N, C-alpha and C positions, 0 to 999 in steps of 0.2 A: 570698530576698532577696539572698544572695551571688551567685547566678547572674545576677540582674538587674544587679547591680553589674558583673559581668564583661562582660556584653554592652555596657555603656556606651551605653544607648539615648539618653540625654540628654533633651531636652525633647520632649514628645509632639507639640507643635505642628510641630516640624521634620520629624517622620516623615510627617505628612500633606502637608506642603509638597513633599516629595520625589517625589510621584506626578507623573510626566511624561506628556506626550501619547503617548509610545511605549508606556508601560505601559497606558494606557487603550485604545489600539488593540490591543495584545496580548491584553488581557482580552476585548475584543469579539470578536476573531478566534477565540480559544479557545472562547468560548461558542457561536459560530456552528459551529465544528467539532464540538463536543459535541452540538449540536442535530441536525446532519446525521447523525452516527453513530446517535443515538437514533431518528431517523426511518427510517434504513435498517434498523436492527434491528427496529423496531416494525412498519413498514409495507412493508418490502421483499418482493418476490415471491421465493419459494423454489421451486426445481424439485422435482419428485417425488423423494422419497428413494430409492425403488426404482430409478429410472433412474440416479440419481447413483451409487448403490452398484454397480450393474451395470457402469457405465462405469469406475469406479475399479478393479474387479476385472480388467476386460479390459486396461486400460492398464498394469497392473503386471506382465503376463506377459512372458516372454522372447520369445515369438512376436510379440507386438504391437510390442515395441521393435525386434526384428530387421526386421520388415516396414516399420516407419516409417523405419528407417535405410536400408533398401534402396530404398524409394521416393524418399527425399530424395536419395540418391546418383544414382539413375537420372535424376531430373528435373534435377539440376545438370549431369550429363553431357550431357543433351539440350540444355540451354541453352548449354553450352560449344560444342557442335557447331554450333548455330545462329549463334552469334557468330563462330566461326571461318570458317564458310562464307560469311557475309555480308560479312566484311571481306577475305577472301582471294579 
């Protein structure tokens, strides 16, 4: 009882009158989002776990990261050469 008095809710009719169109839209969008998440979790296609695990193990190695960095640096250097030769 004391907590309710501290909240000072007032008349119950005013609480329901405060529901605005923005709150109604927010509730609708929230429900749509929850439905999409449930659909994805329930019916979404998942890849084979063995292939996902194998890729995760390969990606985490130093060799893979080094190779990826080298290839990205090489491709950016080639693009830079093409740009400089076409403009100059």
